[in-house]
N, CA, C and O of each residue as an XYZ file, in Angstrom:
324
protein
N     -11.456     -5.140     -0.196
C     -10.655     -5.753     -1.241
C      -9.616     -6.658     -0.596
O      -9.016     -6.306      0.419
N      -9.409     -7.824     -1.190
C      -8.382     -8.756     -0.729
C      -7.087     -8.454     -1.460
O      -6.908     -8.849     -2.613
N      -6.187     -7.756     -0.790
C      -4.933     -7.347     -1.420
C      -3.806     -8.349     -1.193
O      -2.711     -8.151     -1.720
N      -4.030     -9.411     -0.436
C      -2.967    -10.343     -0.083
C      -2.297    -11.003     -1.279
O      -1.121    -11.360     -1.197
N      -2.998    -11.173     -2.368
C      -2.403    -11.784     -3.549
C      -1.723    -10.767     -4.460
O      -1.102    -11.143     -5.454
N      -1.835     -9.506     -4.134
C      -1.251     -8.442     -4.956
C      -0.064     -7.785     -4.270
O       0.974     -7.571     -4.896
N      -0.207     -7.465     -2.998
C       0.872     -6.810     -2.257
C       1.800     -7.879     -1.690
O       1.373     -8.763     -0.949
N       3.076     -7.779     -2.054
C       4.067     -8.759     -1.608
C       5.161     -8.063     -0.809
O       5.491     -6.902     -1.047
N       5.709     -8.801      0.140
C       6.823     -8.295      0.940
C       7.926     -9.334      0.883
O       7.775    -10.460      1.357
N       9.052     -8.922      0.283
C      10.201     -9.797      0.160
C      11.400     -9.080      0.773
O      11.726     -7.967      0.360
N      12.061     -9.698      1.752
C      13.159     -9.018      2.444
C      14.271     -8.520      1.515
O      14.907     -7.509      1.813
N      14.514     -9.200      0.414
C      15.621     -8.825     -0.466
C      15.196     -7.899     -1.608
O      16.004     -7.594     -2.485
N      13.958     -7.456     -1.605
C      13.467     -6.551     -2.656
C      13.010     -5.241     -2.026
O      12.143     -5.229     -1.153
N      13.596     -4.151     -2.473
C      13.268     -2.800     -1.994
C      13.294     -2.729     -0.465
O      12.451     -2.084      0.158
N      14.273     -3.403      0.114
C      14.497     -3.402      1.576
C      13.285     -3.912      2.352
O      13.038     -3.478      3.477
N      12.540     -4.820      1.762
C      11.396     -5.402      2.446
C      10.148     -4.550      2.448
O       9.195     -4.853      3.166
N      10.131     -3.493      1.659
C       8.937     -2.640      1.585
C       7.837     -3.384      0.820
O       8.136     -4.187     -0.064
N       6.585     -3.128      1.150
C       5.479     -3.748      0.424
C       5.492     -3.316     -1.044
O       5.496     -2.125     -1.355
N       5.499     -4.311     -1.939
C       5.548     -4.064     -3.392
C       4.312     -4.641     -4.058
O       3.531     -5.367     -3.444
N       4.157     -4.303     -5.319
C       3.036     -4.799     -6.102
C       3.471     -6.017     -6.916
O       4.362     -5.928     -7.761
N       2.841     -7.130     -6.655
C       3.039     -8.387     -7.384
C       4.517     -8.735     -7.622
O       4.883     -9.197     -8.702
N       5.339     -8.515     -6.631
C       6.746     -8.865     -6.738
C       7.569     -7.929     -7.598
O       8.771     -8.136     -7.763
N       6.942     -6.903     -8.147
C       7.675     -5.913     -8.922
C       8.429     -4.993     -7.972
O       8.302     -5.114     -6.754
N       9.205     -4.087     -8.522
C       9.960     -3.164     -7.693
C       9.189     -1.860     -7.428
O       9.759     -0.885     -6.936
N       7.915     -1.852     -7.752
C       7.056     -0.687     -7.491
C       6.428     -0.889     -6.109
O       5.733     -1.878     -5.873
N       6.677      0.049     -5.209
C       6.178     -0.119     -3.854
C       4.805      0.533     -3.662
O       4.378      1.382     -4.444
N       4.139      0.107     -2.599
C       2.876      0.732     -2.207
C       3.114      2.218     -1.961
O       2.308      3.059     -2.361
N       4.228      2.535     -1.298
C       4.540      3.942     -1.012
C       4.704      4.750     -2.291
O       4.282      5.905     -2.352
N       5.317      4.150     -3.322
C       5.457      4.856     -4.611
C       4.092      5.270     -5.120
O       3.875      6.426     -5.482
N       3.168      4.312     -5.144
C       1.819      4.585     -5.682
C       1.105      5.632     -4.846
O       0.468      6.535     -5.388
N       1.209      5.514     -3.515
C       0.558      6.486     -2.641
C       1.132      7.889     -2.847
O       0.396      8.875     -2.820
N       2.437      7.974     -3.052
C       3.055      9.275     -3.301
C       2.588      9.864     -4.629
O       2.354     11.068     -4.726
N       2.451      9.016     -5.658
C       1.946      9.526     -6.951
C       0.531     10.063     -6.786
O       0.207     11.138     -7.292
N      -0.309      9.315     -6.079
C      -1.684      9.765     -5.867
C      -1.721     11.048     -5.038
O      -2.487     11.965     -5.335
N      -0.887     11.106     -3.995
C      -0.846     12.300     -3.136
C      -0.339     13.521     -3.882
O      -0.700     14.649     -3.545
N       0.497     13.308     -4.896
C       1.027     14.454     -5.662
C       0.022     14.960     -6.685
O       0.270     15.966     -7.350
N      -1.119     14.270     -6.819
C      -2.153     14.732     -7.738
C      -2.336     13.884     -8.980
O      -3.248     14.133     -9.768
N      -1.479     12.879     -9.171
C      -1.670     11.997    -10.329
C      -2.955     11.198    -10.131
O      -3.289     10.818     -9.008
N      -3.668     10.946    -11.219
C      -4.843     10.093    -11.114
C      -4.481      8.685    -11.604
O      -3.383      8.451    -12.108
N      -5.415      7.771    -11.447
C      -5.143      6.376    -11.814
C      -4.718      6.232    -13.259
O      -3.775      5.502    -13.563
N      -5.402      6.919    -14.146
C      -5.070      6.808    -15.576
C      -3.650      7.269    -15.876
O      -2.962      6.673    -16.705
N      -3.210      8.332    -15.204
C      -1.845      8.812    -15.403
C      -0.808      7.804    -14.894
O       0.217      7.571    -15.535
N      -1.090      7.223    -13.748
C      -0.173      6.213    -13.199
C      -0.118      5.000    -14.118
O       0.959      4.472    -14.396
N      -1.283      4.561    -14.587
C      -1.330      3.388    -15.477
C      -0.627      3.681    -16.805
O      -0.047      2.781    -17.411
N      -0.676      4.908    -17.247
C       0.003      5.291    -18.474
C       1.527      5.251    -18.292
O       2.255      4.807    -19.180
N       1.996      5.720    -17.128
C       3.427      5.731    -16.841
C       3.969      4.341    -16.515
O       5.147      4.064    -16.741
N       3.115      3.471    -15.988
C       3.522      2.120    -15.588
C       2.554      1.098    -16.205
O       1.623      0.647    -15.539
N       2.770      0.740    -17.454
C       1.825     -0.130    -18.164
C       1.707     -1.539    -17.577
O       0.759     -2.253    -17.904
N       2.639     -1.955    -16.723
C       2.529     -3.269    -16.084
C       1.526     -3.278    -14.934
O       1.142     -4.344    -14.453
N       1.102     -2.100    -14.492
C       0.146     -2.004    -13.394
C      -1.290     -2.093    -13.905
O      -1.571     -1.836    -15.076
N      -2.178     -2.458    -13.005
C      -3.612     -2.498    -13.302
C      -4.347     -1.612    -12.283
O      -3.785     -1.216    -11.262
N      -5.583     -1.322    -12.582
C      -6.420     -0.584    -11.628
C      -6.519     -1.349    -10.315
O      -6.501     -0.758     -9.236
N      -6.623     -2.656    -10.418
C      -6.713     -3.494     -9.218
C      -5.447     -3.358     -8.357
O      -5.529     -3.378     -7.129
N      -4.285     -3.220     -8.995
C      -3.037     -3.022     -8.254
C      -3.108     -1.732     -7.431
O      -2.737     -1.721     -6.257
N      -3.580     -0.660     -8.042
C      -3.668      0.627     -7.347
C      -4.693      0.553     -6.235
O      -4.457      1.072     -5.144
N      -5.829     -0.083     -6.492
C      -6.841     -0.249     -5.443
C      -6.298     -1.097     -4.300
O      -6.617     -0.843     -3.139
N      -5.478     -2.105     -4.614
C      -4.867     -2.928     -3.574
C      -3.932     -2.086     -2.701
O      -3.871     -2.284     -1.488
N      -3.215     -1.160     -3.308
C      -2.337     -0.267     -2.534
C      -3.154      0.562     -1.555
O      -2.778      0.724     -0.394
N      -4.257      1.075     -2.029
C      -5.122      1.882     -1.162
C      -5.712      1.032     -0.025
O      -5.764      1.473      1.124
N      -6.149     -0.174     -0.353
C      -6.709     -1.064      0.669
C      -5.644     -1.448      1.689
O      -5.911     -1.483      2.891
N      -4.449     -1.733      1.211
C      -3.338     -2.090      2.099
C      -3.028     -0.934      3.046
O      -2.879     -1.130      4.252
N      -2.933      0.270      2.488
C      -2.634      1.445      3.307
C      -3.738      1.705      4.339
O      -3.451      2.040      5.488
N      -4.980      1.552      3.931
C      -6.090      1.753      4.846
C      -6.059      0.726      5.972
O      -6.291      1.061      7.134
N      -5.771     -0.524      5.621
C      -5.699     -1.577      6.620
C      -4.541     -1.329      7.590
O      -4.688     -1.496      8.800
N      -3.403     -0.935      7.052
C      -2.243     -0.656      7.900
C      -2.525      0.534      8.810
O      -2.139      0.523      9.979
N      -3.176      1.531      8.300
C      -3.528      2.704      9.118
C      -4.488      2.311     10.233
O      -4.338      2.748     11.374
N      -5.461      1.495      9.903
C      -6.432      1.027     10.891
C      -5.714      0.296     12.013
O      -6.019      0.507     13.187
N      -4.766     -0.558     11.664
C      -4.031     -1.323     12.673
C      -3.102     -0.433     13.473
O      -2.939     -0.646     14.674
N      -2.489      0.556     12.846
C      -1.588      1.442     13.591
C      -2.376      2.273     14.596
O      -1.868      2.568     15.677
N      -3.591      2.649     14.266
C      -4.416      3.402     15.201
C      -4.792      2.561     16.398
O      -4.860      3.071     17.516
N      -5.037      1.283     16.183
C      -5.361      0.373     17.284
C      -4.161      0.256     18.213
O      -4.312      0.311     19.433
N      -2.965      0.093     17.639
C      -1.757     -0.034     18.456
C      -1.474      1.261     19.221
O      -1.051      1.215     20.376
N      -1.698      2.383     18.605
C      -1.467      3.653     19.271
C      -2.463      3.852     20.420
O      -2.120      4.455     21.436
N      -3.655      3.363     20.268
C      -4.680      3.560     21.276
C      -4.446      2.716     22.523
O      -4.850      3.118     23.614
N      -3.812      1.574     22.392
C      -3.660      0.662     23.528
C      -2.966      1.282     24.739
O      -3.442      1.070     25.855
N      -1.880      2.029     24.595
C      -1.244      2.558     25.820
C      -2.146      3.509     26.588
O      -1.916      3.738     27.775
N      -3.152      4.062     25.957
C      -4.011      5.026     26.619
C      -5.256      4.405     27.227
O      -6.053      5.092     27.866
N      -5.422      3.100     27.026
C      -6.589      2.439     27.602
C      -6.414      2.364     29.113
O      -5.298      2.246     29.620
N      -7.516      2.435     29.808
C      -7.466      2.332     31.264
C      -7.883      0.935     31.690
O      -8.698      0.293     31.027
N      -7.338      0.481     32.766
C      -7.682     -0.844     33.287
C      -9.049     -0.775     33.945
O      -9.400      0.218     34.583
N      -9.810     -1.839     33.782
C     -11.163     -1.863     34.366
C     -11.128     -2.281     35.798
O     -12.173     -2.357     36.445
């Protein structure tokens, strides 16, 4: 999923945390709701400005960030050839 048009980072909004479409709802907020057991329909009911695509973008963003953090963590342990 291409989340670049959905996830925004603005230094003056929510301390520069990744947000959804310039709103004050962060990717971390959505991930915490999902981790606490809320499903997509419950989140959409509580936040009618959100879409399923917004929530999927949060998941894609988090997966991409995790993938990149694992690459960075692995580099110090690589051996020189």
